N, C-alpha and C positions, 0 to 999 in steps of 0.2 A: 504493500500499500504506499502510496507517495503522497506527501503532503502538496497542498496547493502551492503553484508557483508564485513567488513575491511578486510585487510590482516592479516592473522594468523601466527605468527613467530613459535609457536609450537603447534602442532595438540592436545596436550594433555591439554594446558593450555586455551589459548583464541580461542575457536572453531567460533565464529561468533558474529558481532557487527550488530545490526539491529536498524534502526529507523524507526517508524510507523507513518505515516501521516494520519490524518483524515480531509477530505475535503469535501465542499458543492457541490451537484450536480446542474446542470441546463439544460435547454432543447437542444437547436439546437447545431450543431457543425460547427463551421466556418472553413474555409480553414487553411490549416497548413502554419506555418510563413517560410520565407525564412531563410537559414542558418545564424546563428550568426556571426557577425565578430569577429575576434581574440581579446581575452582579453588584456587589456594592461600590460605592463611589471609592477613588483612590484614597488610601489611607497608609501613610508611609510611616514605619516605626522602626526601631533598631531589629526588631524581631522578624520583620518581612522586607527586609532590604538585602539585596545582593549587591555586591561590590566588585568592581573590576577596573583595575589599573591598567590603562592602556596606552601604547606609544605608537607613532607612525615614524618610519625612517625608511632611508634609502637601503636598497638591497637588490644585488643582482638576482634574477630568478631564472634558472636553469629548467628548460620545460620538458625535456627528455632525454634519453640516452644516446640521441644521435649529436646532441650538442646546440641546438637552438635555444636561445635566451633571450630575456628582456634585459639588456645592461642597465637601463635606467629604471628599473623596477621600485615601486614605493610600496610598503605593505604595513599592516597593523599587527602588533603581537601583543601579548600580555607584558607590562612592564619587567616582570621578573624573569622574562625570556630574553630580554635585551641587555647588554653589556657594553662598557666603554670599548672603542674600537682597539685601544692599545692594551688591553688588559689580558694577563694570563689567569688570573684569579676568577674562576667562575663559580664561587659559591654565592648562595642566594643573596647575604649581605652585601655584594659588591655589584648586584643588578641595577637596572634603572629604576627599580621599584623602591630602591632606598639609596641609591647614588644620583647626584645630579649629573646626568649624562648631557653631553654637548650635541648640539645640532649638526648633523653630517658626520658625526663620529661614534656611530653605533653598529654593533654586530650581534647576530644572533647566538644563542646558547649553542655550543658545539653538540652535534648530534640532532638538533631540531630542523626539521625541513620547512621551508617557506611554504605556508599554506594560508588560504583565507581564514580570519579570526573567527571562532564561532563562541558567542556568549550564550549562557542559558540562565534561565528564571524560570519560577513556576507562575501560573495564572494568579492574578493578584499579588504578585510581588511587585515591589518597586526596584529598578535597576538603577544604580549609580554608577555613572562611567567617569573615572577621573583621567582624563586625557591630557597627554602632553605631546606636542607636536616636535620631533627630532629630525625632521627633513633638513637637509642643507640648506642655509640661509640664501645660497644663489644656486642656479642651476648647475650641477657639475659638468665640467668640460666635457664635450663630445657625447654626451648621453642624450640629448633631444627631449629631456624632461619637459613638460609644461612649465612655463614661467611663473605660474603663481605657487608661491611657498606656504602660504595659508593652508591650514586643512582643519577637519574637524570630524565628529563622529555623528551622523545623522542615521536615525532608524526609522525607515518608513513603516507608518502604521502603528508605532506605539505613541501613547499619550503623553504629553508634558506633565509634569508635576507641579513646577512652578510657574511655566510661562516660555515665552519664545527663546528665552536663554538656553533653554534645554534642546532646541531644534538642531544645533550643529549646522547653522546656515547663515546666509547674508541676504535676506530677502525683503523687498519694500522698503517701509519706514522703520521696522524692527532692527534695532541694534545688532551688529554682527555677534555671532556666537561662535566665530571661527577664531583660531588662534595662530600666530605667527611662530615661525621656529624659536624654541627655546621657551615658550609659554605654555601654559595649561588652562583648562577650563574643566568643570564639572556639569555633566548632563544627567538630570534626573528624569526617569521615564517610568511609567505605569503599565505594566503588562497585564491589560485587562482580559484579553482572549488568548487561548491556546492558538499556536501556529508557527510559522515561520516568517521573519521579517530581515529584509535585506537591509544591511548597515553598509555604508559608505561616506566617502566624502564629497560635500557638494562644493567645495571650494572652487574646482575647475573640473567640470565633466563635459565641456564643448569643445576644448581648443583641438586644432587639427594637429595630428602628429608629423612628425619629420618623414615618415615613411608611408604615409597615406592614412585615410580613415580620420577620425576625430575621437573625442572621448576624455581628454584630458587626463586628470589623475586616475580614473577609473580604468583606463587602458594599461597604466602602469601596475594596477594591483591593489588599489585602496578601496577593498570592499571585504565584506564578510557577512555575517548573519547572526541574528538574535532567535534562538529557538525556545519559544514558550511552552512549557510542559503541563499536562493536565493536572489538575488538584481539585480539591473541594473544600471550601470553607464555610462555616455557618455564616449566615447573612450577617449576625453581630458578633463577629469573632473577636476574641481578646488577644492581647499580646502573648499571653502564656500558651496560646494554642499552636504557635509557630515554633517549630524545632524542639518543641516538647513533646509529652506523651500525644499520641494521636489514637483516634476510634474512626469507626466507620463513616462518621458524620462530619470529620475534619482532619483533613490529611493532605499532603504534599508530596509530589515526586522528588526522588533522588536522582542524581547523575553521578555516573562512574565511567571511569575510562574503559575503552573496549580494545585497543590497540596499544600494547605496551612491548617493551624489550623482553629478552628472557630473563635478564636480572631483575628487572623491577616486577616482574612476576613471581620471581623468586623470592625477592624481599617481602612480597606480601602474602607468601605462602606460610601455613603453620608449621611446617616441618624444615623450614630454612636452618641452614647452619652458615654462619658467617665467619670467612677467612679474614675479613676485613670489611670497612663501610661500603666498598664498592664490588666486592667479591663474595657471591652467595651460591651456595650449592643446596640441594634438597637431599634428605635423608633417604626418600623415595623417588627417585627421579623418573621411574618408569610407571609411575601412578598419575592419575589426575590430581592437581594439588587441590588442598582445601584451602579457600582464600579468606584472609582477614580484610575485608573492603575497606576498613578504617585503619589499616596499618599505615605508618609514616615511615619515611626514610631514616635510617639510623644516625646516631651521632657520628660525626666525622665525614658523612657524605656531603657532597655540595649542596644538595638539597635538603639538608638535615631536619628533620621534624615536620617537613611538608607531608600532606596526604600522598600516597602513592596513586590511589585508584579513585578515592572520592575527589570529585572536582570542586568541591566547596568545602571551606573550612568551617568547622560546626563545633560550637562549646559542648553540644550534646554527643555527637559521634566521633570527633577527632579533637578530644579534649587536650591531649599533649601537645597538639600543634598549637593551640591558643595558648597553654599554660608556658610554653618555650618561646612565644610571641614570634613563631615563624609565618604567621597570618592573623589576619583580621577575622573575627567571628563574621560568617556570611560572604567572606572574600572568594571569588572565582580564582582557583589556582591551576586550572588547565584550561585550554581553550581548544581542545581537539575537534577535527571534523566529525568523529564519531564518537558515540557514548553508548552507554547501556543506561535505560531509564527504568527505574523500579520504583515500587511502592515504598512506604515509610519503614525504615529499619525496626527489627524488633530483636529482643534476646532470642538466640536460637539454641533450644535445649540440646542439640547436636554438638553444639560448640560452647560449652558452659562457661570456659574461660575467657571468651571474647566479648567485645563490646557489641552493641547491637549491629545485626546484619541485614541488608537488604531483603525485602520480601515482596511477594505479590501485592498487586493493589487490593484496597479493601473489597470484599466481595458484595456489599450491598449495592447491586447494579443500579437501583433507582437513583443513588445518589452521584452517579459517574458523569463525568464529562463526556461531550458528544463521542470523542476518540476512543473511549472505553465502553461504550454502549453496545449491546448485542446487534448483530446483524447477520445475514443468511450465511456469510462466508465465515464469520468467526462468532458463533452465539456467545461464548463467554470469553472476553479479552482482558483477563485481569493479571496475564503472567507479565514479568519485565520484558521489556523489547529492546532491539538494538536499533540505534538512530544513525542514519547516514545523512550528512549535509553535501548536496552536490549542486555547485555552482557552475553554470555555463558562462562563458564569457568570450569575447572576441577581443584580439589585439593586435594591431598594426605597427607595434614597436617592436616585433620579434626580429632578432638578428637570425637568418636561417642558417642551419647546419650546411656544409658544403655551399657556402655563399659563393664562391667563384662560378659553379654550375648554374646558379639562379641568375647569375648576372650575364650569362653567355647564353642561357635558354630561357627568355621571359616566359614562355608557356607553363613553366614548373610552378610559376607564382599563382596559378588557379588552384592548386592543391597545397600550399604551403601551410607552414604551421602558424595558423593565425586563429583557430578556434580551439579552445580550451575548456577542461574540466578542472577546477581546484589548482590552477597553476600547472596541470600537466597538458601536453599538446602532443599530437601524432598526425600530422598531414600525410597524404600519400606520396608526395613528391620525395620526401628524405628518404623514406622507407625504399622506394624504387632506386633511388640513386645509391644507397648504401649497398644495395645488393649487387647493382651494375659496377660498382667500384670494388665489390669483394671486400667490405668493412661491416663492422656491426654484428648484431645477432644472426642475421640471415646472410652474411657475407659468402658464405659457402653453399648457398641455396642455388643449384644450377637450375632448377626446374621451377622456381618461384615465379608465378606469372600474375594472378589475379586474387584469387581469396586470400593468399598468403600475405598481402599487403593491408587486410584489415585488422581492426582492433582485437578480433578474436582468434588472431593467428598463433598457431603454436610454433611456427618457424621464428616468429619474432620476438616472443616472449611479451612482457609488459613495456610498451613503448615509453611510457612516463617516468620510467625509473631513472634515478640520478646515479653515474656511476664514475669511477676514478678516471677512465679515459673514454670521451665520448668519441663516437664513430667518426665525426668529422676531423679529430685530431690524428688519425690514422691515414689521412690522406696527405701526400706531399705536395709540392707547388706544382709539380706537373701533373697532377690528377692522378697519381698512382698510389696504390695501396701501399703502406710501409708494412715490410715482412715482419711478422710475429706481433704486430701491434693489435691488441685487444683489451677490453675492459676485464678487470679482475675482481673488483669489488663493488658491490651495491652500497649507496650510502643509506643513511637513515634506516635503520633495522626496524624500527617500530612503526614507520609509515613509508614503505619503500616504493609502493605502486599507487595506481589509480584505478584497479580493478576492485 
């Protein structure tokens, strides 16, 4: 089941945003519930506010294993995933969440793949976005970036809490809520309805690019999503009802990571054995792990005491993270594209020594939001589901792999790398060229002709993978393949592919 597409501001840039949910099946179909009562008006307290520290900065975006890239990329990320460009200290305390990073001098945490940022909240939550613009103050030489250096975070479809200053825009007679490089703003939004909402910078989404097309900052990558999850609150809910004990009439979803490295999974396992804060092994590696979904990184780890799987710091569920001041209560500490969405955690009798663990959604289906109500395909939809965020986009700022071939054969541009999903691209031209030149994953395929060049090709593998030696680097200046040149390492083990 796919969520409805978010509003597209420009047809060239953001074509569609989809969230895919996988849920469990059951047998009988009960009667449909009565219409839900109107939702309460926005009411923000410390108990129902989700917080996200976000930065925007310049970053080369590599689109695929052939070597296409956006050299003038601009991306959002959580501030704790950004670091000073000259640092070798990647502990959380040295991140842009706690340090004053300088515009144009920021890099990503090692091992984190550039992806559109996804923020999450529950229906009837308030979302506070503490945004800092760390784009370079002037256009980096030779990049062709749009001249506008201001930026903001605009979420299409979420209501303001205080007023126009929450909009992340510069419209009409309203005061601008955009910020210049080095400056910050706070945007407060109300998540009234469950769904997916496009997040992007409105500072410049019209400028024509140097390579053709338009779209300004959006073509460079300044977009993401806010996913609002199902929940149920009583009409007159109290502060004590949020992140406290829940029942069938008052509950909120929880968000957990669904793609992690082997080491992170080990650190969250109940049978882990630590040889050091970054070296974990399991006592029974041949069995499925029993996970502590509230586990935190150990002392001495660069992300010490942050939740490993839980995306939100919580005084109830990840108390050690709060006690150690690793994060604030209600703070989003992971902005992954994918997630596991569950019902509220409860003590699990099978794991008596662990804190509360995620459970199915409450079973009183008459109290369910629309996405959890029965239908013919899924009569009972109370099991946790996996969420995928898929953002389709176009960019004409991409420097193509095998650039000299594109220059000499203009017809190749009709199938160039310009259409993407979550910063991953795979146009037909680069794949055919790689095969004919004898480089890349299908360089030895002498009978590759038609189907082998599509996304589902076994010969090609995942085209959007980032590797140590892109195929374009295996072609010399005369257009011949370099003997023995090939990729040996895929980067980003927790997020290697677009499949």
